[in-house]
C-alpha positions in Angstrom: -25.7 -21.4 -10.7 -22.5 -20.5 -8.4 -22.9 -18.4 -5.1 -20.4 -15.9 -5.3 -18.0 -15.6 -8.8 -15.2 -15.9 -7.0 -15.7 -19.2 -4.7 -14.9 -18.7 -0.8 -13.6 -21.8 1.2 -13.4 -21.4 4.5 -11.2 -23.5 7.4 -13.1 -25.0 10.2 -12.3 -26.6 13.2 -11.9 -26.9 16.9 -9.2 -24.0 18.5 -5.3 -25.3 18.2 -6.2 -27.2 15.4 -3.8 -25.6 12.9 -6.3 -23.0 10.9 -4.1 -20.0 11.1 -1.4 -22.0 10.5 -2.8 -24.2 7.3 -4.7 -20.5 6.3 -1.1 -19.3 5.7 0.4 -22.5 4.7 -2.0 -21.9 1.7 -1.4 -17.9 0.8 2.0 -18.2 1.5 2.2 -15.1 3.9 1.7 -14.7 7.1 -1.5 -13.4 7.9 -3.6 -14.8 10.1 -2.0 -14.9 14.0 -0.4 -18.6 15.2 -0.1 -19.4 18.3 -0.4 -22.2 20.8 -2.5 -20.2 23.0 -6.2 -21.7 22.1 -8.7 -19.4 20.1 -6.3 -17.1 18.7 -8.2 -16.0 15.7 -11.4 -14.0 16.6 -12.6 -12.8 13.3 -13.2 -13.8 10.0 -9.6 -13.5 8.5 -10.2 -13.3 4.0 -7.4 -13.6 1.5 -7.5 -13.5 -2.0 -5.5 -15.5 -4.2 -5.0 -17.1 -7.2 -5.3 -21.3 -7.4 -4.0 -21.7 -10.9 -6.1 -20.4 -12.8 -9.0 -19.4 -10.7 -9.2 -16.4 -7.9 -9.9 -17.8 -4.8 -11.2 -16.1 -1.3 -9.6 -18.7 1.7 -11.6 -17.5 5.4 -9.8 -18.2 8.1 -12.3 -18.3 10.8 -12.1 -18.8 15.1 -12.7 -22.2 16.8 -15.6 -24.0 16.8 -16.1 -25.2 20.8 -20.3 -26.5 21.8 -19.6 -26.6 25.4 -18.3 -22.5 25.9 -21.2 -20.1 26.7 -19.6 -17.1 27.2 -20.6 -13.9 25.2 -17.4 -13.8 23.4 -17.3 -17.2 22.4 -21.3 -16.8 21.2 -20.0 -14.1 18.8 -17.0 -16.4 17.7 -20.1 -19.2 16.9 -21.7 -16.6 15.2 -18.6 -16.0 13.1 -18.3 -19.7 12.2 -21.8 -19.8 10.7 -21.4 -16.9 8.8 -18.8 -18.2 7.1 -20.7 -21.3 6.6 -23.1 -19.6 4.5 -20.5 -17.6 2.5 -18.3 -20.9 1.8 -18.6 -22.6 -1.6 -16.3 -25.4 -0.2 -15.2 -26.1 3.7 -12.5 -27.8 5.0 -12.6 -29.4 8.6 -9.1 -29.1 10.0 -9.0 -31.7 12.9 -5.8 -33.1 14.5 -4.9 -36.1 13.2 -2.4 -37.2 16.6 -5.5 -37.5 19.0 -9.2 -38.7 18.7 -12.7 -37.0 17.9 -14.8 -35.8 20.8 -18.2 -34.8 20.6 -17.1 -31.2 19.5 -16.0 -33.0 16.3 -19.1 -34.7 16.3 -21.2 -31.9 16.2 -19.5 -30.0 13.9 -19.6 -32.7 11.1 -23.6 -32.7 11.7 -23.4 -29.5 11.5 -21.6 -29.5 8.2 -23.6 -32.4 6.8 -26.8 -30.3 7.5 -25.0 -27.0 5.3 -24.9 -29.7 2.4 -21.6 -27.6 1.8 -18.5 -29.6 -0.2 -16.2 -30.5 2.1 -13.1 -31.8 2.9 -11.9 -33.2 5.9 -7.7 -32.7 6.8 -6.3 -34.4 9.5 -3.6 -31.9 9.9 -0.1 -32.4 11.9 0.0 -35.7 10.6 4.2 -35.6 10.2 4.7 -39.0 11.5 4.1 -42.2 11.3 2.7 -42.3 14.6 0.2 -39.5 13.3 -1.5 -42.3 11.1 -3.0 -44.8 13.9 -6.3 -42.2 14.7 -7.5 -41.7 11.1 -9.6 -45.0 11.5 -10.9 -43.0 13.8 -11.8 -39.7 12.2 -13.7 -42.1 9.1 -16.5 -42.1 11.5 -17.7 -38.6 10.9 -18.2 -40.2 7.7 -16.5 -38.4 5.0 -15.6 -39.9 1.6 -12.1 -39.2 2.1 -9.2 -37.9 5.2 -6.7 -36.0 3.8 -4.2 -35.8 5.8 -1.4 -33.2 5.8 1.3 -30.9 8.3 0.7 -27.3 7.7 3.2 -26.5 9.9 5.5 -29.0 7.7 4.2 -28.2 4.3 3.6 -32.0 3.7 0.9 -32.4 0.9 -0.4 -28.9 1.5 0.1 -29.1 -2.9 -1.7 -32.4 -3.5 -4.5 -30.8 -1.4 -4.8 -27.5 -3.1 -4.8 -29.6 -6.5 -7.6 -31.5 -5.1 -9.4 -28.5 -3.5 -8.6 -27.2 -7.6 -10.5 -30.1 -9.1 -12.9 -29.6 -6.6 -13.8 -26.1 -7.3 -13.7 -26.9 -11.7 -16.6 -29.3 -10.5 -18.5 -27.0 -8.9 -18.4 -24.8 -12.2 -15.8 -22.4 -11.3 -13.2 -20.7 -13.4 -10.8 -18.2 -14.3 -12.9 -15.0 -15.1 -10.4 -12.1 -14.4 -6.5 -12.7 -12.9 -6.1 -10.7 -9.6 -5.3 -7.8 -10.1 -2.8 -5.3 -7.8 -5.7 -2.6 -7.7 -2.7 1.1 -6.7 -6.6 2.5 -7.6 -8.2 0.9 -3.7 -7.6 4.4 -1.1 -6.1 1.4 2.0 -7.6 2.9 5.5 -6.9 1.6 8.8 -8.6 2.1 11.7 -6.4 2.2 15.0 -6.9 3.1 18.6 -7.1 2.1 22.5 -9.1 -0.7 23.0 -12.4 -1.3 23.4 -12.9 2.4 21.4 -15.1 1.3 18.8 -13.3 0.4 16.2 -15.0 -2.6 15.2 -18.4 -1.5 15.1 -17.2 1.0 13.3 -16.8 -0.5 10.0 -19.3 -3.3 10.4 -21.1 -0.1 10.3 -19.3 0.8 6.9 -19.9 -2.2 5.7 -23.7 -2.7 6.4 -23.0 -5.7 7.7 -21.4 -7.8 10.9 -18.4 -9.6 9.8 -16.2 -8.3 12.6 -16.6 -9.3 16.0 -17.9 -6.2 18.5 -18.0 -6.6 22.5 -17.7 -4.6 25.6 -14.6 -6.8 26.5 -11.3 -4.5 25.6 -8.8 -6.1 23.4 -11.2 -8.3 21.4 -9.9 -7.7 17.4 -6.7 -9.8 17.5 -6.0 -10.0 14.0 -5.6 -7.6 11.4 -8.7 -7.6 9.0 -8.9 -6.0 5.9 -12.5 -5.3 4.0 -13.2 -3.7 0.3 -15.7 -1.7 -0.5 -16.9 0.1 -2.9 -18.2 4.5 -2.5 -18.6 7.1 -5.0 -16.9 4.6 -7.1 -13.8 4.2 -5.6 -12.9 1.3 -4.0 -11.4 1.2 -0.3 -10.0 -1.4 1.4 -10.8 -1.1 5.2 -7.6 -2.6 7.4 -8.9 -3.1 11.6 -6.6 -3.6 13.9 -6.3 -5.1 17.1 -6.4 -1.8 20.3 -2.7 -0.5 20.9 -1.5 0.0 24.5 1.8 1.8 25.7 4.5 -0.7 25.4 4.6 -1.0 28.9 1.2 -2.4 29.4 1.5 -5.1 26.7 1.3 -8.3 27.6 3.6 -11.3 26.9 1.9 -13.1 24.0 -0.7 -13.1 21.9 -1.4 -9.3 21.8 2.4 -8.5 21.2 1.9 -10.5 18.2 -1.2 -8.5 17.9 0.1 -5.8 18.4 2.5 -6.0 15.8 0.1 -6.7 13.4 -1.7 -3.1 14.1 1.5 -1.2 14.0 2.1 -3.6 10.4 -1.4 -2.3 9.4 -0.3 1.4 9.9 2.8 0.8 7.9 0.5 -0.6 4.7 -2.3 1.6 4.7 -2.4 5.3 3.3 -4.5 6.8 5.6 -5.3 6.5 9.3 -8.5 7.1 11.0 -7.9 7.4 14.8 -10.6 6.4 16.8 -10.9 8.1 19.7 -14.0 7.2 22.5 -15.9 10.2 23.5 -16.5 8.5 26.6 -13.8 8.1 27.9 -12.0 11.4 26.5 -8.6 11.8 24.8 -6.3 10.4 26.8 -2.0 10.2 26.5 -2.1 6.8 24.7 -3.5 8.7 21.9 -1.4 10.5 21.2 1.1 8.2 21.8 -0.2 6.1 18.4 0.0 9.1 16.4 3.9 8.7 16.4 3.6 5.3 15.2 1.1 7.4 12.5 3.9 10.0 12.4 6.7 7.8 12.1 5.5 6.8 8.6 4.4 9.9 7.1 0.9 8.6 7.1 -2.7 10.2 5.8 -4.4 10.9 9.2 -8.0 11.6 10.0 -9.1 12.1 13.4 -12.4 10.3 14.9 -14.0 11.6 17.8 -16.7 8.5 18.4 -19.3 7.7 20.4 -21.4 10.5 20.4 -24.5 9.5 20.7 -23.8 9.9 24.4 -23.3 13.6 24.1 -25.8 15.2 26.3 -25.0 19.1 24.5 -23.4 18.1 21.5 -22.7 21.2 20.2 -21.4 22.6 23.7 -19.4 19.3 24.0 -17.3 19.6 19.8 -16.1 23.4 20.8 -14.4 21.7 24.2 -13.3 19.1 22.2 -12.1 20.8 19.2 -10.2 23.1 22.1 -8.7 20.2 23.8 -7.4 18.6 20.0 -6.2 21.9 19.6 -3.7 22.3 22.5 -3.0 18.5 22.7 -2.9 17.5 19.1 -1.0 21.0 18.2 1.5 19.5 16.1 -1.6 18.0 14.0 -3.1 21.0 13.1 -3.6 19.4 9.5 -5.7 16.2 10.1 -9.4 16.7 9.7 -11.5 16.0 13.1 -14.8 14.6 12.7 -17.3 13.5 14.9 -19.1 9.9 14.8 -21.5 7.3 16.2 -20.4 4.0 14.5 -23.3 2.8 16.9 -25.7 5.0 15.0 -23.7 5.1 11.9 -23.6 9.1 12.0 -21.2 11.0 10.3 -19.7 7.8 9.6 -19.3 8.0 5.5 -17.8 11.4 5.3 -14.3 9.4 6.1 -14.5 8.5 2.4 -14.6 11.8 1.3 -11.8 13.1 3.3 -9.6 9.8 2.2 -10.3 10.4 -1.1 -8.9 14.9 -1.0 -6.6 13.1 1.1 -5.3 10.7 -0.9 -5.2 13.5 -3.3 -3.0 15.1 -1.5 -0.8 12.4 -0.7 0.5 12.6 -4.7 1.0 15.8 -5.4 3.8 17.4 -6.9 5.6 20.0 -6.3 8.5 21.7 -9.0 12.1 22.3 -7.8 12.2 25.7 -8.6 8.9 26.1 -6.4 10.6 24.2 -3.5 14.1 26.4 -3.8 12.0 29.4 -4.1 10.1 28.9 -1.3 13.4 27.7 1.7 15.2 30.6 0.5 12.1 32.8 1.4 11.8 31.1 4.6 15.1 30.7 5.9 15.6 35.0 5.0 12.4 35.8 6.6 13.6 33.4 10.4 17.2 32.3 10.5 17.4 29.2 12.2 19.3 29.8 15.9 21.9 27.7 16.4 24.0 25.4 19.0 27.2 25.3 17.7 29.6 27.6 15.8 28.7 26.8 12.2 26.0 29.1 10.9 23.4 26.6 9.5 23.2 27.2 5.4 20.3 25.7 3.3 21.8 24.7 -0.2 18.7 22.9 -1.8 15.0 21.0 -1.8 13.5 18.8 -3.8 10.7 16.2 -3.9 11.9 12.7 -3.8 8.6 10.8 -3.0 4.6 11.1 -3.5 2.4 8.6 -1.3 3.7 9.7 1.3 5.6 12.5 -0.3 8.9 13.4 0.8 11.2 16.2 0.1 15.0 16.0 0.9 17.1 19.6 2.2 20.3 20.0 1.6 22.1 21.6 4.7 26.0 22.5 5.9 25.1 21.0 9.5 22.2 19.2 10.0 22.7 18.3 14.1 22.7 22.4 14.9 19.3 23.2 13.9 16.6 23.2 16.3 13.4 20.8 16.1 11.9 24.0 16.6 12.9 24.9 13.7 12.0 22.0 11.8 8.3 22.5 12.8 8.5 26.2 11.6 9.7 25.0 8.5 6.2 22.4 8.2 4.1 24.6 9.3 5.5 27.5 6.5 5.8 24.6 4.0 1.7 23.2 4.5 0.6 26.7 4.4 1.7 27.5 1.1 1.7 24.1 -0.4 -1.4 22.6 1.2 -0.8 19.0 2.1 -4.0 19.0 4.0 -4.4 15.7 5.8 -1.4 13.5 5.0 1.9 13.4 6.8 5.3 14.8 5.2 8.2 13.2 5.1 11.0 15.8 5.6 15.0 14.3 5.1 17.6 16.7 5.6 20.8 15.6 4.2 24.2 17.1 5.1 26.1 18.5 2.2 29.8 16.6 2.1 32.6 19.2 2.6 34.4 18.4 -0.8 30.9 19.2 -2.5 30.5 22.9 -0.6 32.0 24.9 -3.4 29.1 23.0 -6.2 26.7 24.7 -4.8 25.5 28.6 -3.7 23.6 28.8 0.2 20.4 29.9 -0.8 
């Protein structure tokens, strides 16, 4: 009997042998970060694809080293062990341009004890000189060596065919096609480094899937995990900690920040996790600009409340600070949590469901025209130019995120404070609690002004 309905294939190996490059090649997407720096991948990265007619999960792992003793390496070691326990099939990836060293022999011994079907795959075999070391790798005791070049896509299709054949031999078969599950609400978790994002998600998942550490910047890749709560499916996306652009170091951290912004872009709702112990910083405000630019749903989370002494008094103090510093986010709900103690963490699920309903709400065209006309005549915009600003039409052009087009005659003369006034009035009448809204102002072509009557 199979351990999983959907087979799990884990890629194991030393740092810098090309695990993430092979992972990206197998799933045909750039999901894992790849770089020449050893140890780039720290968390397990999951991705589900169809391998012919078998639904399959591939897992990228951190580099396995036996000589390192630092705490973070010990955590990484645990992640690899967890992947080995979960996997139905192992890809043991080695550098085909080098000879085996002690770590390789220890890994081979670990895999033999694990008793899982294992493919020894020699990567970087992209020229004839690479094959001189294959006989050395045969000393590890595996039946066959699969020579590939993940970077140049050499023999990847053959490897996938052999993986498929092995899965069929193990008894896996197509249970159901992969669905583009539009019912899953995608929630990304962002914040400054060391705000407790991974611990928070681990508590939600009730397992230690993501590495947690007191070292800032532990998470580099964006990591997706699925969870069902009260019959609703959620995709939880952990991201690398974001810092100001000027403080982002060259290399890996830069790529991680880009990946975090990509995660915000592909999520429905963003949980901005702030560390209570260090307070609300300017960088927290900076992060919200990325969220607002993409009109995402937003939940403000004050994490680590287990460190609070006078909880009631502290909550009041922080709420006052939030009202002052996040005055433009009055529509975003606030949750006080402790990821470590699992306090109030499941509140985000019910909030996310409510926000997702708001994000998919539709407003009738006539209601929008009536709103714009009433709001405009209640308070006329002051302008910086000689021409009077007139509004002609307003209509909804999108959902999730909600988008509204406003037709005007001279948009550049509308002060940003008036745009804020319109949004506040709009939210007061129509709601849209918990989500950003895109208001798109379009200047009416002068040739068309005769066809429209100012409101």
